[in-house]
C-alpha positions, 0 to 999 in steps of 0.5 A, spaced: 799 601 545 791 602 547 792 595 549 797 596 554 793 599 560 789 593 559 795 588 559 797 591 565 791 590 569 790 583 566 797 581 569 797 585 575 790 582 577 793 575 575 799 576 580 794 578 585 790 572 584 796 567 585 799 571 591 792 570 595 793 563 594 796 559 600 802 555 600 801 548 602 806 543 605 804 536 606 808 532 610 807 524 611 811 520 616 812 513 614 810 507 619 809 512 625 803 511 629 798 516 632 800 514 639 807 516 637 806 524 639 808 526 646 801 530 646 798 524 645 800 520 651 807 517 649 811 516 656 818 516 653 817 521 647 819 528 647 816 532 641 815 539 643 815 541 635 809 536 633 806 538 640 806 545 638 804 544 631 798 540 634 796 546 639 796 551 633 792 546 629 786 544 627 787 537 629 782 531 626 782 526 632 777 521 628 782 521 622 783 514 618 788 512 613 789 505 609 793 500 613 799 500 609 804 505 606 803 505 598 795 504 599 795 511 603 799 514 598 794 512 592 788 514 596 791 521 599 793 523 592 787 521 588 781 522 593 779 515 592 780 508 595 787 505 593 783 499 589 780 504 584 788 506 582 790 498 583 794 499 589 793 493 593 800 492 596 807 495 597 811 491 593 812 491 585 807 490 581 801 492 586 804 498 588 804 501 582 799 507 581 795 506 575 797 510 569 790 513 568 790 516 575 789 524 576 793 526 582 793 532 586 799 536 584 796 535 577 790 539 578 794 544 582 799 545 576 792 547 572 791 553 578 798 556 577 802 552 583 809 550 583 809 542 585 815 539 589 816 532 591 821 530 596 822 523 599 819 517 599 814 515 593 813 508 593 807 508 587 812 505 582 817 508 578 813 508 571 812 513 571 815 516 577 813 523 581 816 527 575 811 525 571 805 525 575 805 532 576 811 534 580 815 540 577 821 539 582 823 532 585 828 530 590 829 523 593 835 519 595 839 513 592 837 506 596 831 509 599 830 506 606 836 502 606 841 508 606 841 513 612 847 517 612 851 520 607 846 518 601 846 520 594 841 524 592 837 525 586 834 532 585 831 533 578 835 527 575 841 530 577 846 526 582 849 529 588 853 527 595 850 529 601 852 528 608 849 527 614 842 523 616 837 522 610 831 526 614 835 532 615 837 532 608 829 531 606 827 537 610 833 541 607 831 539 600 824 541 602 826 549 604 831 549 598 824 547 594 821 553 597 826 558 596 826 557 589 818 559 589 819 566 588 812 569 586 808 562 585 804 559 590 807 552 592 805 545 594 811 541 597 809 534 598 815 531 603 814 524 605 819 521 610 822 514 610 823 515 618 821 511 622 820 505 617 825 499 618 831 498 617 832 502 623 837 507 624 838 514 627 844 519 630 847 516 636 846 522 640 838 521 639 838 513 641 842 514 647 837 517 652 832 512 650 837 506 651 839 509 658 831 509 660 831 502 659 829 501 652 832 495 647 835 497 641 829 497 637 825 501 641 830 506 642 832 507 635 825 507 632 823 513 637 830 516 636 827 516 628 821 520 630 825 525 635 829 526 629 823 528 625 820 532 631 827 536 630 826 537 623 819 540 624 821 545 628 827 547 623 821 548 618 817 552 622 822 556 624 824 557 616 817 559 614 817 564 620 824 567 618 822 568 611 815 571 612 811 565 609 808 562 616 802 566 615 801 564 607 803 557 608 798 551 610 802 546 614 799 539 614 802 533 617 799 526 617 802 519 619 801 513 613 798 507 617 798 504 624 804 503 629 810 499 627 816 497 631 813 502 637 807 497 638 809 494 644 811 500 648 805 505 647 799 505 642 794 510 645 790 504 648 789 502 641 788 494 639 792 493 633 798 495 628 800 496 621 797 491 616 791 489 621 784 491 621 784 493 628 783 500 630 790 501 631 792 499 624 789 505 620 788 511 626 792 517 624 794 524 627 792 529 622 794 536 624 792 542 619 795 549 621 794 556 617 796 561 622 791 567 622 786 563 618 784 557 623 783 557 630 786 551 633 781 546 636 779 538 636 775 535 630 771 529 632 767 528 625 769 521 621 775 524 616 779 520 612 785 521 607 780 521 602 778 528 604 785 531 602 785 532 595 778 535 595 779 540 601 786 542 598 783 544 591 776 547 595 781 552 599 786 554 593 779 554 588 782 549 584 777 546 579 776 539 579 774 536 572 766 534 572 768 527 570 773 526 576 769 530 581 763 525 581 768 519 582 772 522 588 770 518 595 773 524 599 769 530 601 772 537 603 773 539 610 773 546 609 766 547 613 770 543 619 776 547 618 773 554 618 767 553 623 768 556 630 764 550 633 762 543 632 758 542 627 754 536 624 758 533 618 757 527 614 754 523 619 752 517 615 759 517 612 762 510 611 769 508 610 771 501 608 778 498 609 782 492 607 789 490 608 789 487 602 796 484 602 794 477 599 798 473 595 798 475 588 792 471 585 788 470 591 784 476 591 777 473 590 778 468 596 780 474 601 773 478 601 772 478 608 779 477 610 782 483 614 777 487 612 773 493 616 767 498 615 767 505 620 761 509 621 761 514 626 765 511 632 763 504 630 768 499 627 765 493 624 771 488 622 773 481 620 780 479 622 782 472 620 785 468 614 782 467 608 781 459 609 784 457 602 789 452 603 793 453 597 794 461 599 797 458 606 804 455 602 805 463 601 808 468 606 803 473 608 799 477 613 793 471 611 799 466 613 801 470 619 793 470 622 793 463 621 799 462 625 796 466 630 789 462 630 793 456 632 796 460 638 802 464 636 804 469 640 809 473 635 807 476 629 810 482 625 811 488 630 808 484 636 813 480 640 809 476 645 803 480 644 800 477 637 794 474 640 791 481 642 794 486 636 793 481 631 787 478 634 783 473 630 776 473 629 771 468 628 770 467 620 762 466 620 760 473 622 763 480 623 765 483 630 763 491 632 766 496 637 765 503 639 772 505 638 772 511 642 769 508 648 773 502 647 779 503 643 782 496 645 776 493 642 774 488 648 767 489 648 764 486 642 757 489 640 755 485 634 749 481 638 746 487 641 747 491 635 745 486 630 741 492 626 748 495 625 751 489 623 746 488 617 746 495 615 754 495 614 755 488 612 750 490 606 754 496 605 761 492 605 758 487 600 755 492 595 762 496 595 766 489 594 762 487 588 763 495 585 770 496 586 773 488 586 772 488 578 776 495 577 781 493 582 783 487 578 782 491 571 787 496 574 792 491 576 791 490 583 792 482 583 798 482 578 805 478 580 807 471 582 806 469 589 813 467 589 815 474 589 810 476 595 813 470 599 820 472 598 818 479 600 815 477 606 820 473 608 825 479 607 821 483 611 820 478 617 828 477 617 828 484 618 823 484 623 827 479 627 834 482 627 830 489 629 827 484 635 835 483 637 
């Protein structure tokens, strides 16, 4: 009996500790661009809820992700470049996250968080999210191919749903949150919209057709407005259930713009799967009502920073052997500082499109690669030069066609010479992307010292990461599989264009 007061104090303290930890909702949209937000200047989109979230958030305006879907997901969940987990493509087996990778939800679970995953995983199914740290999982059968009245799998049980897929995703997120009573929660909601194939409720498509846009552009923008609508529902839900003050909302897009490229790209050059500025720049909105004052941050930041930041904000311990491997940094000083601060001014980010045909990794060291420091982007955008590689459909083959005069490439219908622009194979190009987001003024000759420094850094990085990437499965598979996948994507893009 003499231990009862002690136990009461212990459990009360434990409850209080859990209660003080912020809930986290992380929303990742699929194939939406930085410019696909009305507040970023889009001439057609109406996104009042995205605008509201941005206006109430710390907005990281110099924020970068990977050039395509699976790599971004691997990097944000591990805090390390996707190559270190063997993720170099969006098709099996190179979308498969290595079994030894330690993920953000696994760390948060050690600190009392209930973790939920809803939507698009895209990191392989063996193991899937239910075995990678998520307590609660819900997604639809058919993935991106099925838009309406889909079958969902929630915690390994099938259920029929009615209506548009993304509406159900947000419903599922709210269901998960309601089931978290006294526990703090981490909700990872990854939409399929606006990824191809395109479809949306007709009432959302019709106004864009009326504005003179074709079916592809109209449907793509309608899918984004549907996300905006659902974001509004979610924010209202948090307010109505008194969770708003205790919940951090983070919203990020996973790569550069896709089917909306030829409508608006915030003056940037390049789309998803390119090395240009538009291939990796993302919006990144972080809202914690009552804790962070809205502001715009211009420091160089990235998806690599999400894991260390959320662990820092929640006082979640990162094992020492993992901590020394992380390539991201906590953004807490930027989130909490009342005024701009000097933060990681020498930081360098490395990007690689990486969608080479399997077995050809070595010859793609410089093909479609980029390095960032501050406002400077150093890049090479060209095919690998290996004639054997060109027998397979890939981004490398596409760039080869562009170098021979093709005006059409994925997402770019008549604009490929610009958005998929080919650079000389013998040297790097350099751009100040804040002054020149369209990457029209090459600074490589006048800033040769920067080229020497960043190219040396890139060579060192590649030589270090390449054997790790190979060992983790980043070049597995056969080229025929890649060719079939690319042909399928190209056929879908051609249908969308019509």
